[in-house]
C-alpha positions as CSV (number, residue, x, y, z in Angstrom):
1,M,-165.0,71.6,-103.2
2,I,-166.7,69.9,-106.2
3,L,-165.2,69.2,-109.3
4,F,-166.9,68.2,-113.2
5,K,-165.6,67.4,-115.6
6,Y,-169.3,66.6,-118.3
7,A,-171.3,70.1,-118.6
8,N,-174.2,68.8,-118.7
9,Q,-173.3,67.9,-115.2
10,L,-171.9,71.2,-114.0
11,S,-174.9,73.7,-115.6
12,S,-177.1,71.4,-113.8
13,Y,-175.6,72.3,-109.8
14,I,-175.5,75.6,-111.5
15,L,-179.2,75.5,-111.8
16,Q,-179.6,74.3,-108.9
17,Q,-178.0,76.9,-107.1
18,K,-179.5,79.9,-108.7
19,K,-183.3,78.8,-108.0
20,D,-181.6,78.8,-104.1
21,G,-180.6,82.4,-104.6
22,K,-177.1,82.0,-105.1
23,T,-174.7,83.7,-107.6
24,I,-172.9,82.5,-109.3
25,G,-169.0,84.5,-109.8
26,F,-166.6,82.3,-113.0
27,V,-162.8,82.3,-113.1
28,P,-161.7,80.8,-116.5
29,T,-158.4,79.9,-116.9
30,M,-155.5,77.0,-118.4
31,G,-154.7,75.9,-115.6
32,A,-150.8,76.2,-114.6
33,L,-151.8,78.6,-111.8
34,H,-150.2,81.3,-109.7
35,F,-151.0,83.7,-107.5
36,G,-152.3,85.8,-110.2
37,H,-155.0,83.2,-110.7
38,L,-155.8,83.0,-107.3
39,S,-156.5,86.7,-106.7
40,L,-159.0,86.2,-109.9
41,V,-160.5,83.8,-107.6
42,R,-160.1,86.1,-104.1
43,V,-162.1,88.6,-105.3
44,S,-164.7,86.1,-107.1
45,K,-165.5,84.7,-103.1
46,S,-165.3,88.2,-101.5
47,F,-168.5,88.9,-104.1
48,D,-170.4,85.6,-104.6
49,D,-171.6,83.0,-103.1
50,I,-170.5,80.7,-105.6
51,T,-167.0,80.5,-106.8
52,V,-166.6,78.8,-110.5
53,C,-162.5,77.8,-111.5
54,S,-162.4,76.5,-115.3
55,I,-158.9,74.8,-116.1
56,F,-159.2,74.1,-119.9
57,I,-156.4,74.6,-122.0
58,N,-157.9,75.5,-125.6
59,P,-156.3,74.2,-128.9
60,T,-158.3,77.4,-131.2
61,Q,-156.3,80.1,-129.1
62,F,-153.1,78.6,-130.4
63,N,-151.8,80.1,-133.9
64,N,-148.6,78.5,-133.0
65,P,-148.7,74.5,-132.8
66,E,-145.2,74.8,-130.4
67,D,-147.2,77.4,-127.8
68,L,-149.4,74.4,-127.1
69,N,-147.7,71.5,-127.1
70,N,-145.0,73.7,-124.4
71,Y,-147.8,75.2,-122.9
72,P,-147.3,73.9,-118.9
73,I,-149.6,71.6,-116.9
74,S,-150.0,70.8,-113.3
75,I,-153.0,70.0,-112.5
76,E,-152.5,68.4,-109.1
77,K,-150.4,71.5,-107.5
78,D,-153.7,73.3,-109.2
79,I,-156.0,71.6,-107.2
80,E,-154.3,72.1,-104.6
81,H,-154.1,75.7,-104.9
82,L,-157.5,76.3,-105.3
83,I,-159.1,74.1,-102.3
84,S,-156.5,76.0,-100.2
85,I,-157.6,79.2,-100.7
86,G,-161.9,77.5,-100.6
87,C,-163.1,77.8,-104.3
88,D,-166.5,76.3,-104.3
89,V,-166.0,75.0,-108.2
90,L,-163.7,73.1,-110.5
91,F,-164.9,72.5,-113.9
92,L,-162.0,69.9,-115.7
93,P,-163.5,69.5,-119.9
94,S,-162.0,67.5,-122.4
95,V,-161.8,68.8,-125.4
96,D,-164.1,66.6,-126.8
97,E,-166.3,68.1,-123.5
98,I,-166.1,72.0,-124.9
99,Y,-166.2,71.1,-128.4
100,T,-168.3,68.7,-128.6
101,E,-169.7,66.9,-132.8
102,Q,-172.5,69.3,-132.6
103,H,-171.1,72.1,-131.5
104,I,-170.4,74.6,-134.4
105,K,-167.8,77.5,-135.9
106,K,-168.9,81.0,-135.4
107,H,-166.8,83.7,-136.9
108,Y,-167.1,86.7,-133.8
109,E,-167.0,90.6,-135.7
110,L,-165.7,91.8,-133.3
111,G,-164.0,95.1,-135.6
112,V,-160.4,96.8,-135.1
113,I,-159.7,95.5,-132.5
114,E,-158.8,92.0,-133.8
115,T,-156.5,93.4,-136.0
116,R,-154.5,95.8,-133.6
117,L,-151.3,95.0,-131.5
118,E,-152.2,90.7,-130.3
119,G,-154.5,90.8,-132.9
120,H,-151.8,91.3,-135.4
121,Y,-148.9,89.3,-134.1
122,R,-151.4,87.1,-133.4
123,P,-154.1,85.5,-135.6
124,G,-156.7,84.1,-135.3
125,H,-155.9,84.2,-131.9
126,F,-159.2,86.2,-130.8
127,Q,-161.3,84.1,-132.5
128,G,-160.2,81.2,-130.2
129,V,-160.3,83.2,-127.2
130,C,-164.4,84.4,-128.4
131,E,-165.0,80.7,-129.2
132,V,-164.1,79.0,-126.2
133,V,-165.4,81.6,-123.8
134,D,-168.2,81.8,-125.9
135,R,-169.0,77.7,-124.7
136,L,-167.9,78.7,-120.9
137,L,-170.4,81.0,-120.6
138,S,-172.9,78.9,-122.0
139,I,-172.2,76.3,-119.7
140,V,-171.3,78.0,-116.3
141,Q,-174.0,80.6,-117.0
142,P,-171.9,83.4,-114.4
143,H,-173.7,86.7,-112.4
144,N,-170.1,87.8,-112.6
145,L,-166.7,86.4,-115.1
146,Y,-163.6,87.5,-113.3
147,L,-160.6,88.8,-115.4
148,G,-157.3,89.3,-114.8
149,Q,-155.6,92.8,-116.4
150,K,-152.5,91.8,-117.4
151,D,-154.5,90.4,-121.0
152,F,-155.7,93.8,-121.5
153,Q,-156.7,93.4,-124.9
154,Q,-158.4,89.6,-123.9
155,C,-160.6,92.2,-121.7
156,I,-162.0,94.2,-124.3
157,V,-162.5,90.9,-126.8
158,I,-164.6,89.6,-124.2
159,K,-165.9,92.8,-123.5
160,K,-166.9,92.8,-126.8
161,L,-168.0,89.1,-126.7
162,I,-170.4,89.9,-124.2
163,E,-172.3,92.8,-126.1
164,L,-172.2,90.2,-129.4
165,T,-173.9,87.7,-127.7
166,G,-176.1,89.7,-125.9
167,R,-174.9,88.6,-121.8
168,N,-175.8,93.0,-121.2
169,D,-177.5,92.1,-118.5
170,E,-176.8,88.8,-117.6
171,V,-172.9,88.9,-116.5
172,K,-170.1,91.6,-115.5
173,I,-167.6,91.5,-115.9
174,T,-165.0,93.0,-113.0
175,I,-161.0,93.0,-114.0
176,V,-159.3,92.6,-111.4
177,P,-155.1,95.0,-111.4
178,T,-152.1,92.0,-112.4
179,I,-150.5,90.7,-109.7
180,R,-146.9,91.3,-109.9
181,E,-144.0,89.4,-107.9
182,E,-141.0,91.1,-106.7
183,D,-139.2,92.9,-109.1
184,G,-142.2,94.2,-110.9
185,L,-142.3,90.8,-113.6
186,A,-146.0,90.0,-114.5
187,M,-147.6,86.5,-113.0
188,S,-147.7,85.0,-116.2
189,S,-147.3,80.6,-116.3
190,R,-144.7,81.1,-119.0
191,N,-142.4,82.6,-116.6
192,L,-142.0,78.6,-115.6
193,R,-141.1,78.7,-118.8
194,L,-137.8,81.2,-118.5
195,D,-134.3,80.0,-117.5
196,K,-132.0,82.2,-115.2
197,Q,-131.5,84.7,-117.3
198,Q,-134.4,85.0,-119.4
199,R,-136.2,85.2,-115.9
200,E,-133.5,88.4,-115.2
201,L,-133.9,90.1,-118.4
202,A,-138.1,89.2,-118.0
203,T,-138.5,92.4,-116.1
204,S,-137.5,95.0,-118.1
205,I,-140.0,94.6,-119.4
206,F,-142.3,96.1,-117.1
207,Q,-139.1,98.6,-116.4
208,E,-139.5,100.1,-120.1
209,L,-143.4,100.2,-119.1
210,N,-143.1,102.3,-115.6
211,S,-140.2,104.3,-117.9
212,I,-142.8,105.3,-120.4
213,R,-145.9,106.4,-117.7
214,R,-143.0,108.7,-115.3
215,N,-142.4,110.9,-118.5
216,L,-145.6,110.7,-120.6
217,H,-145.6,114.5,-120.5
218,T,-142.0,115.1,-120.9
219,A,-140.8,113.4,-124.7
220,S,-143.1,113.0,-127.9
221,F,-145.2,109.7,-127.5
222,D,-143.1,108.5,-130.3
223,K,-140.1,109.1,-129.1
224,L,-141.1,107.6,-125.6
225,K,-142.6,104.3,-127.7
226,A,-139.0,104.5,-129.8
227,E,-136.3,104.6,-127.3
228,A,-138.6,102.1,-125.0
229,K,-138.4,99.8,-127.6
230,E,-134.7,99.9,-128.8
231,R,-133.6,99.3,-125.1
232,L,-135.6,96.7,-124.9
233,Q,-133.3,95.0,-128.6
234,Q,-130.0,96.3,-126.8
235,K,-130.7,93.6,-123.7
236,G,-131.3,91.3,-126.6
237,F,-135.4,90.9,-127.5
238,V,-137.3,90.6,-129.9
239,V,-139.8,93.5,-129.7
240,D,-143.3,93.0,-131.1
241,Y,-144.2,96.4,-130.2
242,V,-144.5,98.8,-127.5
243,E,-147.1,101.2,-128.2
244,I,-148.9,103.6,-126.2
245,A,-153.2,103.5,-126.9
246,K,-156.3,104.3,-125.1
247,T,-158.1,102.3,-122.8
248,K,-160.8,101.6,-124.9
249,D,-160.4,100.5,-127.3
250,L,-157.1,100.2,-127.8
251,S,-155.8,102.7,-130.8
252,P,-153.3,104.8,-130.8
253,A,-152.5,107.9,-129.1
254,V,-151.8,111.2,-129.4
255,D,-152.2,112.7,-126.0
256,T,-153.6,112.4,-122.7
257,S,-157.4,113.6,-122.8
258,E,-158.5,109.8,-122.6
259,P,-157.0,107.4,-120.3
260,L,-154.3,105.8,-121.8
261,V,-152.2,102.5,-121.3
262,A,-148.5,101.4,-122.5
263,L,-148.5,98.0,-123.5
264,A,-145.2,95.6,-124.6
265,A,-145.3,92.2,-126.8
266,A,-141.4,91.1,-126.7
267,T,-139.5,87.4,-126.5
268,T,-137.3,85.9,-125.2
269,G,-135.4,83.0,-126.0
270,K,-138.8,81.0,-127.3
271,V,-140.5,82.3,-124.7
272,R,-142.9,84.9,-125.1
273,L,-144.2,87.9,-122.8
274,I,-146.9,90.3,-123.1
275,D,-147.7,93.5,-120.1
276,N,-149.1,96.7,-119.7
277,V,-149.4,99.8,-117.2
278,L,-152.2,102.2,-117.1
279,L,-151.3,105.6,-117.4
280,N,-152.9,108.6,-116.9
């Protein structure tokens, strides 16, 4: 595996690979890698000649400074994981390398998706996501971009970013299904911050989303959401939302005539967890 810390060196390497006719797959991460991240790398390796993984904890997408300060860092282990599964390239830039003195901050016209669910509870978050992904795409210039379904709304936002920046014909997005622990908990870097009791409780989110899926045709959507939220609150969660939405834009669902997804965000202790389940 080749490690690059500087954007111009990585871009030169990518350009040469493209001249040689090779396809480039890209997996952007913030590190603290788990099997979910590694599944994205594996999918890329099955389709692309060169797989690039980036590790960069992006400060502009954290609306809570404490969350940024507490984000887990495990670079040495991450590198070992990537080498073990045959990742070709790791991009490990500094903040100054991503946001240079020449960097111009943009505003991305994301529309209503920016105000729903995560956008409502984390103002500015998706602008930060777009800022870093836009920059990374300009450096890596991949043919294929691999994202995890666990961050469902983020996937929709990045699709919108691809449209806004005119990359539709250059970059294909592949969304890879969520990888879960044996008890159903969605793999996440944040799980490292859960204590034993919180870790046991955390599976409740997936259980409630699954309950909505099983009972989708037996009760009203409002009742299903309200009951799931109440049960989570009874277990001590602070619940931001439990929602049933259309997969295309996360607008609230009223019937099952379109593909739907159930999404939830809830906090146990100081750890905020999100998850989602496709319904129909």
